[in-house]
Every structure is written in structure tokens, then in C-alpha cells.
C-alpha positions in Angstrom: -77.6 -106.6 -127.8 -79.3 -104.4 -125.1 -82.5 -103.1 -126.2 -84.3 -99.9 -125.0 -88.0 -100.0 -124.1 -90.2 -97.7 -126.0 -91.6 -96.2 -122.9 -87.9 -95.6 -121.7 -87.2 -93.1 -124.5 -89.4 -90.3 -123.0 -87.6 -90.5 -119.6 -84.1 -90.8 -121.3 -85.0 -87.8 -123.3 -85.4 -85.8 -120.1 -82.5 -87.4 -118.3 -79.9 -87.0 -121.2 -77.4 -89.5 -122.4 -76.4 -92.2 -119.9 -73.4 -94.5 -119.8 -73.8 -98.0 -118.2 -70.8 -99.8 -116.8 -70.5 -103.3 -115.3 -68.1 -104.6 -112.8 -67.7 -107.8 -110.9 -67.2 -107.4 -107.2 -67.3 -110.6 -104.8 -68.8 -112.7 -107.5 -71.5 -110.3 -108.1 -71.9 -107.8 -111.1 -72.5 -104.4 -110.2 -74.1 -102.0 -112.6 -73.5 -98.3 -112.7 -75.4 -95.6 -114.5 -74.1 -92.0 -115.0 -75.3 -89.1 -117.0 -72.6 -88.3 -119.8 -72.3 -86.2 -123.0 -69.8 -88.4 -124.8 -68.8 -92.2 -125.0 -65.5 -93.5 -123.5 -63.1 -95.2 -125.7 -64.4 -98.8 -126.3 -67.9 -98.0 -125.4 -70.8 -99.3 -127.7 -73.6 -97.1 -128.6 -77.1 -98.2 -128.6 -79.6 -95.8 -130.2 -83.5 -95.8 -130.1 -84.9 -92.7 -131.9 -83.0 -89.8 -130.7 -81.9 -91.3 -127.5 -78.5 -92.9 -127.2 -77.0 -95.1 -124.3 -73.3 -95.9 -123.9 -72.1 -99.3 -122.6 -68.8 -100.1 -121.5 -67.3 -103.6 -122.9 -68.4 -105.5 -119.6 -71.8 -103.9 -119.7 -72.1 -104.9 -123.4 -71.5 -108.6 -122.3 -73.6 -108.7 -119.0 -76.7 -106.8 -120.8 -76.7 -108.6 -124.1 -80.1 -110.2 -123.5 -81.8 -107.5 -121.6 -84.4 -104.7 -122.2 -83.5 -101.4 -120.6 -86.6 -99.7 -118.8 -86.8 -96.3 -117.1 -89.6 -95.2 -115.2 -90.3 -91.5 -113.9 -91.3 -91.1 -110.4 -91.8 -87.5 -109.5 -88.2 -85.9 -109.3 -86.2 -89.1 -109.9 -86.1 -92.1 -112.2 -86.0 -95.8 -111.6 -83.9 -98.1 -114.0 -84.8 -101.7 -114.6 -83.4 -104.5 -116.8 -85.6 -107.4 -117.9 -85.0 -110.4 -120.2 -85.7 -109.8 -123.9 -88.8 -111.7 -125.2 -88.1 -115.0 -126.9 
């Protein structure tokens, strides 16, 4: 299951709730991240403290062994996905 990095919690609290979707395009997986207020039908909800992230079924599968990181850079944020530690 996707994990949320401890440092990402503060950034996500500023951003609000996000929804991550995955789609295969030309043999590559494209990840999209959107700010939302509610999950879509079939979404999995990941919680870390007061932060919630919604994942569509494809994203659940693709990001199963990843850790979500979010880093604030002035007026914008950078998202990262790293392998979970063994």
C-alpha cells in the first residue's frame, strides 16, 4: 500500500486532499495528481494523521510499494515516489 512520508504531511495539509490516478499510455504509466474534496467511486483512501490521499484502482496497483513525498518550493510543490524500504 502507498505510504505517505512524514515530511509530506505538512505540505499536503497546505495543498488539501489530492487524488492520484494512473493510466498506461504507449507502454508507459502516467501519473496525474489533482486537488479534490471527495474520493471517486472505487478509490482507495490512504490516511496519515489528518491527511488523506485518494487513489484510483490503477494507481493503487502501480504505487503499491512506493512512498509519497511532497516538497514545498516557494509557491509550488514537487511530488516524488520512492521505493519503500525493505
